[in-house]
C-alpha positions as CSV (number, residue, x, y, z in Angstrom):
1,X,-23.3,21.9,-26.8
2,X,-22.9,23.4,-23.4
3,X,-21.4,21.9,-20.2
4,X,-24.8,20.6,-18.8
5,X,-25.7,18.9,-22.1
6,X,-22.3,17.2,-22.3
7,X,-22.5,16.1,-18.7
8,X,-26.1,14.8,-19.3
9,X,-24.9,12.7,-22.3
10,X,-21.9,11.5,-20.4
11,X,-24.2,10.3,-17.5
12,X,-26.5,8.7,-20.1
13,X,-23.7,6.5,-21.4
14,X,-22.2,5.8,-17.9
15,X,-22.0,2.0,-17.3
16,X,-20.9,0.0,-14.3
17,X,-17.3,0.7,-15.1
18,X,-18.0,4.3,-14.1
19,X,-16.6,4.9,-10.6
20,X,-19.7,6.8,-9.4
21,X,-22.1,4.2,-10.7
22,X,-20.0,1.2,-9.5
23,X,-19.9,2.7,-5.9
24,X,-23.6,3.4,-5.8
25,X,-24.6,0.0,-7.1
26,X,-22.1,-2.0,-5.0
27,X,-22.8,-0.1,-1.9
28,X,-26.3,-1.8,-1.7
29,X,-25.6,-4.8,0.6
30,X,-27.9,-7.1,-1.3
31,X,-26.2,-6.4,-4.7
32,X,-22.8,-6.7,-3.1
33,X,-23.6,-10.0,-1.5
34,X,-25.0,-11.4,-4.9
35,X,-21.8,-10.3,-6.7
36,X,-19.5,-11.9,-4.1
37,X,-21.6,-15.1,-4.1
38,X,-21.4,-15.3,-7.8
39,X,-17.7,-14.8,-7.9
40,X,-16.9,-16.9,-4.9
41,X,-19.7,-19.7,-5.0
42,X,-18.0,-21.9,-2.5
43,X,-18.2,-19.5,0.4
44,X,-21.4,-19.6,2.4
45,X,-21.9,-16.0,3.2
46,X,-25.2,-15.1,4.9
47,X,-24.9,-11.4,5.3
48,X,-22.4,-8.5,4.8
49,X,-21.8,-5.3,6.8
50,X,-22.9,-2.3,4.9
51,X,-20.3,-1.9,2.1
52,X,-18.0,1.1,2.3
53,X,-16.9,3.0,-0.7
54,X,-13.5,4.5,-1.2
55,X,-12.2,3.0,2.0
56,X,-8.6,4.3,2.7
57,X,-5.9,2.3,4.3
58,X,-2.6,4.1,5.2
59,X,-0.3,1.8,7.2
60,X,2.3,4.5,8.0
61,X,2.6,8.1,7.0
62,X,5.5,7.3,4.7
63,X,4.2,4.2,3.2
64,X,2.0,3.8,0.0
65,X,-1.7,3.7,1.0
66,X,-4.5,2.0,-0.9
67,X,-8.2,3.2,-1.4
68,X,-10.5,0.2,-1.7
69,X,-13.3,0.9,-4.3
70,X,-15.7,-1.3,-2.2
71,X,-14.9,-2.7,1.2
72,X,-17.0,-5.0,3.4
73,X,-16.9,-7.8,5.9
74,X,-19.1,-10.8,6.4
75,X,-20.7,-12.3,9.4
76,X,-17.4,-14.2,10.3
77,X,-15.4,-10.9,9.8
78,X,-13.8,-12.1,6.6
79,X,-12.8,-9.1,4.5
80,X,-13.7,-8.3,0.9
81,X,-12.1,-5.6,-1.3
82,X,-13.9,-5.3,-4.6
83,X,-12.2,-3.2,-7.3
84,X,-13.4,-2.0,-10.8
85,X,-10.3,-1.8,-13.1
86,X,-10.9,0.1,-16.3
87,X,-7.3,1.0,-17.5
88,X,-4.7,-1.7,-18.0
89,X,-1.4,-0.4,-16.5
90,X,0.2,-3.9,-17.0
91,X,0.7,-4.3,-13.2
92,X,-2.4,-6.1,-12.0
93,X,-0.6,-9.0,-10.3
94,X,1.4,-6.6,-8.3
95,X,-1.7,-4.5,-7.4
96,X,-3.6,-7.5,-6.4
97,X,-0.7,-8.5,-4.0
98,X,-0.6,-5.1,-2.4
99,X,-4.3,-4.9,-2.0
100,X,-4.3,-8.3,-0.5
101,X,-1.6,-7.2,2.1
102,X,-3.5,-4.0,2.9
103,X,-6.8,-5.9,3.1
104,X,-5.4,-8.4,5.6
105,X,-3.6,-5.8,7.7
106,X,-6.1,-5.6,10.6
107,X,-6.9,-9.4,10.5
108,X,-3.9,-10.1,12.6
109,X,-4.4,-9.1,16.3
110,X,-1.4,-8.5,18.5
111,X,-0.5,-11.7,20.4
112,X,-3.0,-13.9,18.5
113,X,-2.1,-17.0,16.7
114,X,-1.7,-16.5,12.9
115,X,-4.2,-19.4,12.4
116,X,-6.9,-17.3,14.1
117,X,-6.7,-14.5,11.3
118,X,-9.9,-14.2,9.2
119,X,-9.7,-14.6,5.5
120,X,-9.4,-11.6,3.1
121,X,-10.4,-11.7,-0.6
122,X,-9.5,-9.3,-3.3
123,X,-11.7,-9.1,-6.3
124,X,-10.7,-7.1,-9.5
125,X,-13.4,-6.7,-12.0
126,X,-11.6,-5.8,-15.2
127,X,-12.8,-4.2,-18.5
128,X,-9.9,-6.0,-20.2
129,X,-8.1,-9.3,-20.2
130,X,-5.3,-8.6,-17.7
131,X,-3.1,-11.6,-18.6
132,X,-4.2,-11.8,-22.2
133,X,-4.7,-15.5,-22.0
134,X,-8.3,-15.4,-23.4
135,X,-10.4,-16.3,-20.3
136,X,-12.9,-14.3,-18.4
137,X,-11.9,-15.4,-14.9
138,X,-8.7,-15.8,-13.2
139,X,-8.1,-16.9,-9.6
140,X,-5.0,-17.0,-7.5
141,X,-4.6,-18.9,-4.2
142,X,-1.8,-19.3,-1.6
143,X,-0.2,-22.8,-1.9
144,X,3.0,-24.5,-2.0
145,X,4.1,-24.9,-5.7
146,X,5.3,-28.5,-5.1
147,X,2.1,-29.5,-3.2
148,X,-0.7,-27.4,-4.6
149,X,-3.4,-29.2,-2.6
150,X,-1.7,-28.9,0.8
151,X,-3.4,-26.2,3.0
152,X,-1.3,-26.4,6.2
153,X,-1.8,-28.1,9.5
C-alpha cells in the first residue's frame, strides 16, 4: 500500500477526535454554538463570534504559552476555549487551570474593577475518563469550600 492509499484510509477512519476534523467542524459558528449550549445549558447565548482555530496566547516571551483548539466569544464578550483531548497525560486538572488563566488574561482591563471582567469558560472534550470516577461529565466552579453556594457580593 502506497503513501496516498494509507492517507486515504486514515482519512476515512478519522473521527471528531482528529485535530483537523475537530477544527473544521467546530469552526462553524452554528455547530460551535450548539455544542456550547449543550454543555452549558444554563447560559443564554444568542450568537458567537466566528470561532478561531489554534489560537495562540503567549503572555511573555519567557512564559509558557498555550494554543486553544477553538476560541470564541459571545455577544457579551464571554470567552470560550474548547479543547479536544485524545491522550491522557494525567495532568488535566492542571491543564484546565492554566487554560482558564490564559483564557481570562485579556478579560481584565487596566484600571477596571475586577467585577467588570467577563466570564471565561474552558471545555475539555476527552476521549477518556480523566479522573477515573466513571462519569461522562465533570464541572468545576470557583467557590469557597466552606460556603459552596456563596458567589460574592
